[in-house]
DSSP file (Angstrom, degrees, kcal/mol; ACC not computed):
  #  RESIDUE AA STRUCTURE BP1 BP2  ACC     N-H-->O    O-->H-N    N-H-->O    O-->H-N    TCO  KAPPA ALPHA  PHI   PSI    X-CA   Y-CA   Z-CA
    1    1 A X              0   0    0      0, 0.0     2,-0.5     0, 0.0   155,-0.0   0.000 360.0 360.0 360.0 131.8   -5.8  -20.0   -2.1
    2    2 A X        -     0   0    0     34,-0.0     2,-0.5     2,-0.0    34,-0.2  -0.899 360.0-144.0-107.6 133.5   -4.2  -16.7   -3.1
    3    3 A X  E     -a   36   0A   0     32,-3.4    34,-2.7    -2,-0.5     2,-0.5  -0.855  15.1-156.3 -95.1 126.6   -4.6  -13.5   -1.0
    4    4 A X  E     -a   37   0A   0     -2,-0.5    80,-2.0    32,-0.2    79,-1.5  -0.915  13.9-179.9-110.1 124.5   -4.8  -10.4   -3.2
    5    5 A X  E     -ab  38  84A   0     32,-2.8    34,-1.4    -2,-0.5     2,-0.4  -0.979   9.8-170.3-127.7 131.8   -3.9   -7.1   -1.6
    6    6 A X  E     -ab  39  85A   0     78,-2.5    80,-3.1    -2,-0.4     2,-0.4  -0.990  11.9-149.9-122.1 132.1   -3.9   -3.6   -3.2
    7    7 A X  E     -ab  40  86A   0     32,-2.1    34,-2.3    -2,-0.4     2,-0.4  -0.824  17.4-164.3 -98.0 136.5   -2.3   -0.6   -1.4
    8    8 A X  E     +ab  41  87A   0     78,-3.0    80,-1.8    -2,-0.4    81,-0.3  -0.980  20.0 152.1-131.7 130.2   -3.9    2.8   -2.2
    9    9 A X  E     -a   42   0A   0     32,-1.6    34,-1.5    -2,-0.4    35,-0.2  -0.591  57.0 -81.7-129.6-161.9   -2.8    6.4   -1.7
   10   10 A X  S    S+     0   0    0     32,-0.3    34,-2.1    -2,-0.2    33,-0.7   0.995 116.5   6.1 -72.6 -63.4   -3.6    9.6   -3.5
   11   11 A X  S    S-     0   0    0     31,-0.2    36,-0.3    32,-0.2    31,-0.2   0.526  88.9-126.6-104.0  -6.7   -1.2    9.6   -6.5
   12   12 A X  S    S+     0   0    0     29,-0.3    30,-0.1    59,-0.1    60,-0.1   0.862  83.6  99.8  63.4  38.5    0.4    6.2   -6.3
   13   13 A X  S    S+     0   0    0     39,-0.1    40,-3.1    58,-0.1    43,-0.2   0.492  88.6  15.1-126.6  -9.7    4.0    7.5   -6.4
   14   14 A X  S  > S+     0   0    0     38,-0.2     4,-1.4    42,-0.1     5,-0.2   0.577 125.1  23.2-124.2 -76.9    5.1    7.5   -2.7
   15   15 A X  H  > S+     0   0    0      1,-0.2     4,-2.6     2,-0.2     5,-0.2   0.935 121.3  44.0 -70.9 -50.4    3.2    5.6    0.0
   16   16 A X  H  > S+     0   0    0      2,-0.2     4,-2.4     1,-0.2    -1,-0.2   0.900 115.0  46.8 -70.2 -39.4    1.3    2.9   -1.9
   17   17 A X  H  > S+     0   0    0      2,-0.2     4,-2.3     1,-0.2    -1,-0.2   0.875 114.1  50.4 -67.3 -31.5    4.2    1.8   -4.2
   18   18 A X  H  X S+     0   0    0     -4,-1.4     4,-2.9     2,-0.2     5,-0.3   0.911 109.8  49.8 -68.2 -41.1    6.5    1.8   -1.1
   19   19 A X  H  X S+     0   0    0     -4,-2.6     4,-2.7     1,-0.2     5,-0.2   0.920 111.2  49.8 -61.3 -42.9    4.0   -0.3    0.8
   20   20 A X  H  X S+     0   0    0     -4,-2.4     4,-2.4     1,-0.2    -2,-0.2   0.920 113.2  46.3 -60.8 -44.4    3.8   -2.7   -2.1
   21   21 A X  H  X S+     0   0    0     -4,-2.3     4,-2.0     2,-0.2    45,-0.3   0.906 114.3  46.2 -66.8 -43.0    7.6   -2.9   -2.3
   22   22 A X  H  X S+     0   0    0     -4,-2.9     4,-2.1     2,-0.2    -2,-0.2   0.936 115.3  47.0 -64.2 -46.3    8.1   -3.4    1.5
   23   23 A X  H  X S+     0   0    0     -4,-2.7     4,-2.9    -5,-0.3     5,-0.2   0.894 109.8  53.1 -65.2 -39.2    5.3   -6.0    1.6
   24   24 A X  H  X S+     0   0    0     -4,-2.4     4,-2.8    -5,-0.2    -1,-0.2   0.916 108.4  51.2 -61.5 -41.8    6.7   -7.9   -1.5
   25   25 A X  H  X S+     0   0    0     -4,-2.0     4,-2.2     1,-0.2    -1,-0.2   0.916 113.6  44.1 -59.3 -44.3   10.1   -8.1    0.2
   26   26 A X  H  X S+     0   0    0     -4,-2.1     4,-1.6     2,-0.2    -2,-0.2   0.878 113.0  51.0 -70.6 -38.6    8.5   -9.5    3.4
   27   27 A X  H  <>S+     0   0    0     -4,-2.9     5,-2.6     2,-0.2     4,-0.4   0.922 111.9  47.6 -63.3 -44.7    6.3  -11.9    1.4
   28   28 A X  H ><5S+     0   0    0     -4,-2.8     3,-1.3     1,-0.2    -2,-0.2   0.921 110.4  51.4 -62.9 -44.2    9.3  -13.2   -0.5
   29   29 A X  H 3<5S+     0   0    0     -4,-2.2    -1,-0.2     1,-0.3    -2,-0.2   0.819 110.4  49.9 -62.9 -30.5   11.3  -13.6    2.7
   30   30 A X  T 3<5S-     0   0    0     -4,-1.6    -1,-0.3    -5,-0.1    -2,-0.2   0.497 113.5-119.7 -85.7  -4.1    8.5  -15.6    4.2
   31   31 A X  T < 5S+     0   0    0     -3,-1.3     3,-0.3    -4,-0.4    -3,-0.2   0.779  80.0 120.2  72.4  27.1    8.3  -17.8    1.1
   32   32 A X    >>< +     0   0    0     -5,-2.6     3,-1.9    -6,-0.2     4,-1.1   0.199  25.2 116.3-107.1  14.8    4.7  -16.8    0.4
   33   33 A X  T 34 S+     0   0    0     -6,-0.4    -1,-0.2     1,-0.3    -5,-0.1   0.760  77.1  52.3 -60.5 -25.0    5.1  -15.3   -3.0
   34   34 A X  T 34 S+     0   0    0     -3,-0.3    -1,-0.3     1,-0.2    -2,-0.1   0.642 113.6  44.5 -81.3 -13.7    2.9  -18.0   -4.6
   35   35 A X  T <4 S+     0   0    0     -3,-1.9   -32,-3.4     1,-0.1     2,-0.4   0.516 107.8  59.2-107.2  -8.5    0.1  -17.3   -2.1
   36   36 A X  E  <  -a    3   0A   0     -4,-1.1     2,-0.5   -34,-0.2   -32,-0.2  -0.985  56.9-168.1-130.3 127.5    0.1  -13.4   -2.1
   37   37 A X  E     -a    4   0A   0    -34,-2.7   -32,-2.8    -2,-0.4     2,-0.3  -0.962  15.9-167.6-112.4 128.0   -0.5  -11.1   -5.0
   38   38 A X  E     +a    5   0A   0     -2,-0.5     2,-0.3   -34,-0.2   -32,-0.2  -0.843  15.4 155.3-118.4 151.9    0.3   -7.4   -4.5
   39   39 A X  E     -a    6   0A   0    -34,-1.4   -32,-2.1    -2,-0.3     2,-0.3  -0.937  21.3-146.5-156.2 174.3   -0.5   -4.2   -6.3
   40   40 A X  E     +a    7   0A   0     -2,-0.3     2,-0.3   -34,-0.2   -32,-0.2  -0.984  17.0 168.5-147.8 157.0   -0.9   -0.5   -5.7
   41   41 A X  E     -a    8   0A   0    -34,-2.3   -32,-1.6    -2,-0.3   -29,-0.3  -0.955  24.2-123.0-157.4 169.9   -2.9    2.3   -7.1
   42   42 A X  E     -ac   9  73A   0     30,-2.4    32,-3.3    -2,-0.3   -32,-0.3  -0.793  19.6-128.0-117.0 163.3   -4.0    5.9   -6.5
   43   43 A X  S    S+     0   0    0    -34,-1.5     2,-0.3   -33,-0.7   -32,-0.2   0.599  99.0  46.5 -85.2 -11.2   -7.3    7.5   -6.1
   44   44 A X  S    S-     0   0    0    -34,-2.1     3,-0.3   -35,-0.2    -2,-0.1  -0.906  73.3-141.6-125.0 158.4   -6.4   10.0   -8.8
   45   45 A X    >   +     0   0    0     -2,-0.3     3,-1.7     1,-0.2    28,-0.1   0.207  66.5 114.7-102.0  14.2   -4.7    9.4  -12.2
   46   46 A X  T 3  S+     0   0    0      1,-0.3    -1,-0.2    26,-0.1   -35,-0.1   0.852  87.1  32.4 -55.6 -39.1   -2.5   12.5  -12.1
   47   47 A X  T >  S+     0   0    0     -3,-0.3     3,-2.5   -36,-0.3    24,-0.3   0.223  84.2 150.9-103.5  13.6    0.7   10.5  -12.0
   48   48 A X  T <  S+     0   0    0     -3,-1.7    24,-0.2     1,-0.3     3,-0.1  -0.186  70.2  20.0 -52.2 131.3   -0.5    7.5  -14.1
   49   49 A X  T 3  S+     0   0    0     22,-3.1    -1,-0.3     1,-0.3     2,-0.2   0.285  99.5 118.6  92.6  -9.6    2.3    5.9  -16.0
   50   50 A X    <   -     0   0    0     -3,-2.5    21,-3.6     1,-0.1    -1,-0.3  -0.555  63.5-120.1 -88.9 153.3    5.0    7.3  -13.7
   51   51 A X  B     -E   70   0B   0     19,-0.2    19,-0.2    -2,-0.2     3,-0.1  -0.337  51.5 -71.8 -75.3 169.3    7.5    5.4  -11.6
   52   52 A X  S    S-     0   0    0     17,-0.6   -38,-0.2    15,-0.2    -1,-0.2  -0.272  70.7 -75.3 -59.6 152.4    7.5    5.9   -7.8
   53   53 A X     >  -     0   0    0    -40,-3.1     4,-2.6     1,-0.1     3,-0.3  -0.201  41.6-126.4 -49.5 136.0    8.9    9.3   -6.7
   54   54 A X  H  > S+     0   0    0      1,-0.2     4,-2.4     2,-0.2     5,-0.2   0.832 109.2  54.7 -61.5 -33.1   12.7    9.2   -7.0
   55   55 A X  H  > S+     0   0    0      2,-0.2     4,-2.2     1,-0.2    -1,-0.2   0.887 110.2  46.0 -67.6 -37.9   13.1   10.3   -3.3
   56   56 A X  H  > S+     0   0    0     -3,-0.3     4,-2.7     2,-0.2     5,-0.2   0.911 112.6  50.1 -70.2 -41.8   11.0    7.3   -2.2
   57   57 A X  H  X S+     0   0    0     -4,-2.6     4,-2.6     2,-0.2    -2,-0.2   0.921 112.4  47.6 -60.3 -43.7   12.8    4.9   -4.5
   58   58 A X  H  X S+     0   0    0     -4,-2.4     4,-1.7     2,-0.2    -2,-0.2   0.921 113.9  46.1 -65.2 -44.9   16.2    6.1   -3.1
   59   59 A X  H  X S+     0   0    0     -4,-2.2     4,-0.7     1,-0.2    -2,-0.2   0.910 115.1  47.2 -64.8 -42.6   15.1    5.9    0.5
   60   60 A X  H ><>S+     0   0    0     -4,-2.7     5,-2.6     1,-0.2     3,-1.0   0.899 107.9  55.9 -65.2 -41.6   13.6    2.4    0.0
   61   61 A X  H ><5S+     0   0    0     -4,-2.6     3,-1.4     1,-0.3    -1,-0.2   0.869 100.3  59.1 -60.8 -37.4   16.7    1.2   -1.9
   62   62 A X  H 3<5S+     0   0    0     -4,-1.7    -1,-0.3     1,-0.3    -2,-0.2   0.775 108.3  46.7 -62.5 -24.6   18.9    2.1    1.1
   63   63 A X  T <<5S-     0   0    0     -3,-1.0    -1,-0.3    -4,-0.7    -2,-0.2   0.384 127.1 -99.4 -97.5   2.6   16.7   -0.3    3.2
   64   64 A X  T < 5S+     0   0    0     -3,-1.4     2,-0.4    -4,-0.3    -3,-0.2   0.631  80.0 130.9  93.1  14.7   16.9   -3.0    0.6
   65   65 A X      < -     0   0    0     -5,-2.6     2,-0.6    -6,-0.1    -1,-0.3  -0.847  44.3-151.9-104.8 138.4   13.5   -2.5   -1.1
   66   66 A X        -     0   0    0     -2,-0.4     2,-0.8   -45,-0.3   -41,-0.1  -0.934   6.1-158.6-109.5 114.8   13.1   -2.3   -4.9
   67   67 A X        +     0   0    0     -2,-0.6   -15,-0.2   -10,-0.2   -49,-0.1  -0.824  28.0 153.8 -97.3 107.1   10.1   -0.2   -5.9
   68   68 A X        +     0   0    0     -2,-0.8    -1,-0.2   -51,-0.2   -51,-0.0   0.489  27.7 118.1-111.9  -6.5    9.2   -1.2   -9.5
   69   69 A X        -     0   0    0    -52,-0.2   -17,-0.6     1,-0.1     2,-0.4  -0.204  55.2-136.0 -68.8 156.5    5.5   -0.4   -9.8
   70   70 A X  B     -E   51   0B   0    -19,-0.2   -19,-0.2   -30,-0.1   -30,-0.2  -0.942  32.3-103.2-111.3 132.1    4.1    2.1  -12.3
   71   71 A X        +     0   0    0    -21,-3.6   -22,-3.1    -2,-0.4     2,-0.3  -0.204  49.5 160.6 -59.5 139.2    1.5    4.5  -11.0
   72   72 A X        -     0   0    0    -24,-0.2   -30,-2.4   -23,-0.1     2,-0.3  -0.967  38.1-104.6-151.1 164.6   -2.1    3.8  -12.0
   73   73 A X  B     -c   42   0A   0     -2,-0.3   -30,-0.2   -32,-0.2   -28,-0.1  -0.728  40.5-103.4 -93.8 141.8   -5.5    4.9  -10.8
   74   74 A X        -     0   0    0    -32,-3.3     2,-0.3    -2,-0.3    -1,-0.1  -0.372  43.1-153.1 -58.8 137.5   -7.8    2.5   -8.8
   75   75 A X     >  -     0   0    0      1,-0.1     4,-0.9    -2,-0.0     3,-0.3  -0.724  28.1-112.7-113.8 164.5  -10.5    1.1  -11.0
   76   76 A X  H >> S+     0   0    0     -2,-0.3     3,-0.7     1,-0.2     4,-0.6   0.874 118.9  59.1 -59.5 -37.7  -14.0   -0.2  -10.4
   77   77 A X  H >> S+     0   0    0      1,-0.2     3,-1.3     2,-0.2     4,-0.8   0.872  96.5  61.5 -60.3 -37.5  -12.7   -3.7  -11.4
   78   78 A X  H >> S+     0   0    0     -3,-0.3     4,-1.9     1,-0.3     3,-0.6   0.842  92.7  65.5 -58.0 -33.9  -10.1   -3.5   -8.6
   79   79 A X  H << S+     0   0    0     -4,-0.9    27,-1.9    -3,-0.7    28,-1.5   0.799 111.2  34.9 -61.4 -28.1  -12.9   -3.3   -6.0
   80   80 A X  H << S+     0   0    0     -3,-1.3    -1,-0.3    -4,-0.6    -2,-0.2   0.494 115.2  56.9-102.6  -5.4  -14.0   -6.8   -7.0
   81   81 A X  H << S+     0   0    0     -4,-0.8     2,-0.3    -3,-0.6    -2,-0.2   0.827  93.5  67.5 -93.8 -36.8  -10.5   -8.3   -7.7
   82   82 A X     <  -     0   0    0     -4,-1.9    24,-0.2     1,-0.1   -77,-0.2  -0.670  59.9-152.5 -98.1 141.6   -8.7   -7.7   -4.4
   83   83 A X  S    S+     0   0    0    -79,-1.5    25,-3.4    -2,-0.3     2,-0.4   0.839  90.9  30.8 -73.2 -35.6   -9.4   -9.4   -1.0
   84   84 A X  E     -bd   5 108A   0    -80,-2.0   -78,-2.5    23,-0.2     2,-0.7  -0.992  61.9-166.0-130.3 126.9   -7.9   -6.4    0.8
   85   85 A X  E     -bd   6 109A   0     23,-2.8    25,-2.7    -2,-0.4     2,-0.6  -0.947  20.8-164.2-108.7 108.0   -8.0   -2.7   -0.3
   86   86 A X  E     -bd   7 110A   0    -80,-3.1   -78,-3.0    -2,-0.7     2,-0.2  -0.852   1.3-159.5-108.2 115.1   -5.5   -1.1    2.1
   87   87 A X  E     -bd   8 111A   0     23,-2.7    25,-3.0    -2,-0.6    26,-0.3  -0.632  16.2-149.2 -98.9 151.5   -5.6    2.7    2.3
   88   88 A X  S    S+     0   0    0    -80,-1.8    36,-3.2    -2,-0.2     2,-0.3   0.745  76.5  10.0 -89.3 -26.6   -2.9    5.1    3.5
   89   89 A X  S  > S-     0   0    0    -81,-0.3     4,-2.3    34,-0.2     5,-0.1  -0.926  79.1 -97.4-148.6 173.9   -5.1    7.9    5.0
   90   90 A X  H  > S+     0   0    0     -2,-0.3     4,-2.8     1,-0.2     5,-0.2   0.846 118.8  54.4 -64.2 -36.1   -8.6    8.8    5.9
   91   91 A X  H  > S+     0   0    0      2,-0.2     4,-2.7     1,-0.2    -1,-0.2   0.930 109.8  47.1 -65.2 -44.4   -9.2   10.7    2.7
   92   92 A X  H  > S+     0   0    0      2,-0.2     4,-2.4     1,-0.2     5,-0.2   0.925 113.0  50.3 -60.0 -44.2   -8.3    7.7    0.6
   93   93 A X  H  X S+     0   0    0     -4,-2.3     4,-2.6     1,-0.2    -2,-0.2   0.940 112.6  45.4 -59.3 -49.5  -10.5    5.5    2.8
   94   94 A X  H  X S+     0   0    0     -4,-2.8     4,-2.0     1,-0.2    -1,-0.2   0.898 111.8  52.1 -63.8 -41.1  -13.5    7.8    2.4
   95   95 A X  H  X S+     0   0    0     -4,-2.7     4,-1.6     1,-0.2    -1,-0.2   0.917 114.1  42.9 -61.4 -43.1  -13.0    8.2   -1.4
   96   96 A X  H  X S+     0   0    0     -4,-2.4     4,-2.7     2,-0.2    -2,-0.2   0.870 108.9  57.4 -73.4 -36.3  -12.9    4.4   -1.8
   97   97 A X  H  X S+     0   0    0     -4,-2.6     4,-2.2    -5,-0.2    -1,-0.2   0.891 106.9  50.7 -59.1 -38.2  -15.8    3.8    0.6
   98   98 A X  H  X S+     0   0    0     -4,-2.0     4,-1.7     2,-0.2    -1,-0.2   0.900 109.6  49.5 -65.9 -41.0  -17.8    6.2   -1.7
   99   99 A X  H  X S+     0   0    0     -4,-1.6     4,-2.9     1,-0.2     5,-0.4   0.923 111.2  49.5 -61.7 -43.6  -16.8    4.1   -4.7
  100  100 A X  H  X S+     0   0    0     -4,-2.7     4,-2.8     1,-0.2    -2,-0.2   0.888 106.7  55.5 -63.1 -39.6  -17.8    0.9   -3.0
  101  101 A X  H  < S+     0   0    0     -4,-2.2    -1,-0.2    -5,-0.2    -2,-0.2   0.886 116.4  37.3 -59.8 -39.2  -21.2    2.4   -2.0
  102  102 A X  H  < S+     0   0    0     -4,-1.7    -2,-0.2    -5,-0.1    -1,-0.2   0.851 134.1  20.4 -80.3 -36.9  -21.9    3.2   -5.7
  103  103 A X  H  < S-     0   0    0     -4,-2.9    -3,-0.2     1,-0.2    -2,-0.2   0.579  95.9-131.8-115.3 -13.2  -20.3    0.1   -7.3
  104  104 A X     <  -     0   0    0     -4,-2.8     2,-0.3    -5,-0.4    -1,-0.2  -0.133  20.1-146.8  80.3 175.2  -20.1   -2.6   -4.7
  105  105 A X        -     0   0    0    -25,-0.1   -25,-0.2     1,-0.1   -26,-0.1  -0.973  23.2-147.9-166.8 167.6  -17.1   -4.8   -3.9
  106  106 A X  S    S+     0   0    0    -27,-1.9   -26,-0.2    -2,-0.3    -1,-0.1   0.540  76.7  80.4-117.3 -21.4  -16.0   -8.2   -2.8
  107  107 A X  S    S-     0   0    0    -28,-1.5     2,-0.5   -29,-0.1   -23,-0.2  -0.317  83.9-105.1 -84.5 168.5  -12.8   -7.2   -0.9
  108  108 A X  E     -d   84   0A   0    -25,-3.4   -23,-2.8    -2,-0.1     2,-0.5  -0.830  25.1-140.2 -96.9 126.1  -12.4   -5.7    2.6
  109  109 A X  E     +d   85   0A   0     -2,-0.5     2,-0.3   -25,-0.2   -23,-0.2  -0.761  35.3 165.4 -85.7 122.1  -11.6   -2.0    2.8
  110  110 A X  E     -d   86   0A   0    -25,-2.7   -23,-2.7    -2,-0.5     2,-0.4  -0.935  38.4-115.3-137.4 157.9   -9.1   -1.4    5.6
  111  111 A X  E >   -d   87   0A   0     -2,-0.3     3,-1.6   -25,-0.2     4,-0.3  -0.805  22.1-136.3 -92.6 134.1   -6.7    1.3    6.9
  112  112 A X  G >  S+     0   0    0    -25,-3.0     3,-2.2    -2,-0.4     4,-0.2   0.891 101.9  61.0 -55.5 -42.8   -3.0    0.4    6.7
  113  113 A X  G >  S+     0   0    0    -26,-0.3     3,-1.2     1,-0.3    -1,-0.3   0.660  85.0  77.1 -66.8 -13.7   -2.3    1.8   10.2
  114  114 A X  G <  S+     0   0    0     -3,-1.6    -1,-0.3     1,-0.2    -2,-0.2   0.718  94.6  52.4 -64.3 -18.6   -4.7   -0.8   11.7
  115  115 A X  G <  S+     0   0    0     -3,-2.2    33,-0.3    -4,-0.3    -1,-0.2   0.510  85.4 109.3 -94.3  -6.3   -1.9   -3.3   11.1
  116  116 A X    <   +     0   0    0     -3,-1.2    29,-0.1    -4,-0.2    25,-0.1  -0.467  37.3 175.5 -73.5 140.8    0.8   -1.2   12.9
  117  117 A X  S    S+     0   0    0     -2,-0.2    -1,-0.1     3,-0.0     3,-0.1   0.620  79.0  31.9-114.0 -24.2    2.0   -2.5   16.3
  118  118 A X  S    S+     0   0    0      1,-0.1     2,-0.6    23,-0.1    -2,-0.1   0.596 106.5  69.1-113.8 -16.4    4.7   -0.1   17.2
  119  119 A X        -     0   0    0     22,-0.1     2,-1.4    -6,-0.1    -1,-0.1  -0.929  65.0-153.6-109.4 121.2    3.6    3.2   15.6
  120  120 A X        +     0   0    0     -2,-0.6     2,-0.3    -3,-0.1    -3,-0.0  -0.630  49.3 128.9 -93.2  77.2    0.5    4.8   17.2
  121  121 A X        -     0   0    0     -2,-1.4    -5,-0.1    -8,-0.2     3,-0.1  -0.931  52.5-152.7-130.9 152.5   -0.6    6.7   14.1
  122  122 A X  S    S+     0   0    0     -2,-0.3     2,-0.3     1,-0.2    -9,-0.2   0.604  82.4  25.2 -99.3 -14.1   -4.0    6.9   12.4
  123  123 A X  S    S-     0   0    0    -34,-0.1     2,-0.7   -10,-0.1   -34,-0.2  -0.977  75.0-117.3-144.4 155.2   -2.6    7.7    8.9
  124  124 A X        -     0   0    0    -36,-3.2  -109,-0.1    -2,-0.3    14,-0.1  -0.880  47.3-126.0 -88.8 114.4    0.5    7.1    6.8
  125  125 A X        -     0   0    0     -2,-0.7     2,-0.6     1,-0.1   -36,-0.0  -0.286  15.4-115.3 -66.8 146.5    1.6   10.8    6.2
  126  126 A X        -     0   0    0      1,-0.1     3,-0.4  -112,-0.0    -1,-0.1  -0.718  26.6-170.0 -81.2 117.5    2.2   11.9    2.6
  127  127 A X    >   +     0   0    0     -2,-0.6     3,-1.8     1,-0.2     8,-0.2   0.468  55.3 106.3 -86.5   0.4    6.0   12.7    2.4
  128  128 A X  T 3  S+     0   0    0      1,-0.3    -1,-0.2     6,-0.1   -73,-0.1   0.827  85.4  34.6 -53.8 -43.6    5.7   14.4   -1.1
  129  129 A X  T 3  S+     0   0    0     -3,-0.4    -1,-0.3     5,-0.0    -2,-0.1   0.350 111.8  73.2 -96.6   7.2    6.1   18.0    0.0
  130  130 A X  S <  S-     0   0    0     -3,-1.8     2,-0.1     1,-0.2    -3,-0.1  -0.264  81.6 -89.9-107.0-165.5    8.5   17.4    2.9
  131  131 A X    >>  -     0   0    0     -2,-0.1     3,-1.1     1,-0.0     4,-0.9  -0.189  53.4 -75.0 -97.3-169.5   12.2   16.5    3.3
  132  132 A X  H 3> S+     0   0    0      1,-0.3     4,-2.0     2,-0.2     3,-0.4   0.814 123.4  65.6 -58.8 -34.3   14.1   13.2    3.6
  133  133 A X  H 3> S+     0   0    0      1,-0.2     4,-2.5     2,-0.2    -1,-0.3   0.854  97.0  56.7 -59.1 -34.4   12.9   12.6    7.2
  134  134 A X  H <> S+     0   0    0     -3,-1.1     4,-2.2     2,-0.2    -1,-0.2   0.879 106.3  48.4 -64.7 -38.9    9.3   12.3    5.9
  135  135 A X  H  X S+     0   0    0     -4,-0.9     4,-2.0    -3,-0.4    -1,-0.2   0.881 111.6  50.1 -69.3 -38.2   10.3    9.4    3.6
  136  136 A X  H  X S+     0   0    0     -4,-2.0     4,-2.2     2,-0.2    -2,-0.2   0.926 110.7  49.6 -63.6 -45.0   12.2    7.7    6.4
  137  137 A X  H  X S+     0   0    0     -4,-2.5     4,-2.4     1,-0.2     5,-0.2   0.916 108.7  52.7 -61.3 -43.7    9.2    8.0    8.7
  138  138 A X  H  X S+     0   0    0     -4,-2.2     4,-2.8     1,-0.2    -1,-0.2   0.927 109.9  48.2 -58.5 -45.4    6.8    6.6    6.0
  139  139 A X  H  X S+     0   0    0     -4,-2.0     4,-2.7     2,-0.2    -1,-0.2   0.877 108.6  54.4 -65.2 -36.1    9.1    3.6    5.6
  140  140 A X  H  X S+     0   0    0     -4,-2.2     4,-1.8     2,-0.2    -1,-0.2   0.941 112.8  43.1 -59.1 -46.6    9.3    3.1    9.4
  141  141 A X  H  X S+     0   0    0     -4,-2.4     4,-2.8     1,-0.2     5,-0.2   0.907 113.8  51.4 -66.0 -42.6    5.4    3.0    9.5
  142  142 A X  H  X S+     0   0    0     -4,-2.8     4,-2.8     1,-0.2     5,-0.2   0.897 107.9  51.4 -64.4 -40.9    5.2    0.8    6.4
  143  143 A X  H  X S+     0   0    0     -4,-2.7     4,-1.6     2,-0.2    -1,-0.2   0.923 112.8  46.8 -61.2 -43.0    7.6   -1.8    7.8
  144  144 A X  H  X S+     0   0    0     -4,-1.8     4,-1.7    -5,-0.2    -2,-0.2   0.956 115.9  43.4 -62.2 -52.8    5.6   -1.9   11.0
  145  145 A X  H  X S+     0   0    0     -4,-2.8     4,-2.7     1,-0.2     5,-0.2   0.858 110.3  55.4 -65.7 -36.2    2.2   -2.3    9.3
  146  146 A X  H  X S+     0   0    0     -4,-2.8     4,-2.6    -5,-0.2    -1,-0.2   0.856 104.7  54.5 -67.1 -32.8    3.5   -4.8    6.7
  147  147 A X  H  X S+     0   0    0     -4,-1.6     4,-1.8    -5,-0.2    -1,-0.2   0.937 111.5  44.8 -61.6 -45.4    4.7   -7.0    9.6
  148  148 A X  H  X S+     0   0    0     -4,-1.7     4,-1.7   -33,-0.3    -2,-0.2   0.897 113.9  48.8 -65.0 -41.0    1.2   -6.9   11.0
  149  149 A X  H  X S+     0   0    0     -4,-2.7     4,-2.4     1,-0.2    -1,-0.2   0.883 108.3  54.4 -66.8 -38.3   -0.4   -7.5    7.6
  150  150 A X  H  X S+     0   0    0     -4,-2.6     4,-2.5     1,-0.2    -1,-0.2   0.894 105.8  52.9 -62.9 -38.6    1.9  -10.4    6.9
  151  151 A X  H  X S+     0   0    0     -4,-1.8     4,-1.7     2,-0.2    -1,-0.2   0.905 108.5  50.6 -61.1 -40.5    0.8  -12.0   10.2
  152  152 A X  H  X S+     0   0    0     -4,-1.7     4,-1.2     2,-0.2    -2,-0.2   0.919 110.0  49.8 -62.1 -44.4   -2.8  -11.6    9.0
  153  153 A X  H  X S+     0   0    0     -4,-2.4     4,-1.1     1,-0.2     3,-0.5   0.902 107.4  54.3 -62.2 -42.1   -1.9  -13.3    5.7
  154  154 A X  H  < S+     0   0    0     -4,-2.5     3,-0.5     1,-0.2    -1,-0.2   0.873 103.8  55.8 -61.3 -36.5   -0.2  -16.1    7.6
  155  155 A X  H  < S+     0   0    0     -4,-1.7    -1,-0.2     1,-0.2    -2,-0.2   0.836 105.9  52.4 -62.7 -32.2   -3.4  -16.7    9.6
  156  156 A X  H  <        0   0    0     -4,-1.2    -1,-0.2    -3,-0.5    -2,-0.2   0.724 360.0 360.0 -75.6 -23.0   -5.3  -17.1    6.3
  157  157 A X     <        0   0    0     -4,-1.1    -1,-0.2    -3,-0.5    -2,-0.2   0.373 360.0 360.0-109.9 360.0   -2.9  -19.7    5.0
């Protein structure tokens, strides 16, 4: 059985590709790469075709994560393809909940921060308009939440 997870933020150039990269690193380290399929997308297509933001790639690389995904917009097909649709903030969650209401789904819509154990936050903040500290904070939150999500995946396998 393969668990399919898609991470979703607004433009798919900062938070969701970083979540995908952090989680892939943790999945690989746990030897679960054959059991977990990861992807990321945005709720808008503004950055479709772009690599992750260079500041996020640089910050992630310093921590040993390689962000290779190319930005794309979440599709109706994704709603039925992924077991978990993991959102970065309340707006993403609400936007996708509306899509699900109209089109249906088979996957479970969840908030990324529900998997955090050490960070008491309700959203992963968007670092796009801030400085380097914002990218570091996002990675701190993502590492925490990906640990919790990996524990969930292990329970399934």
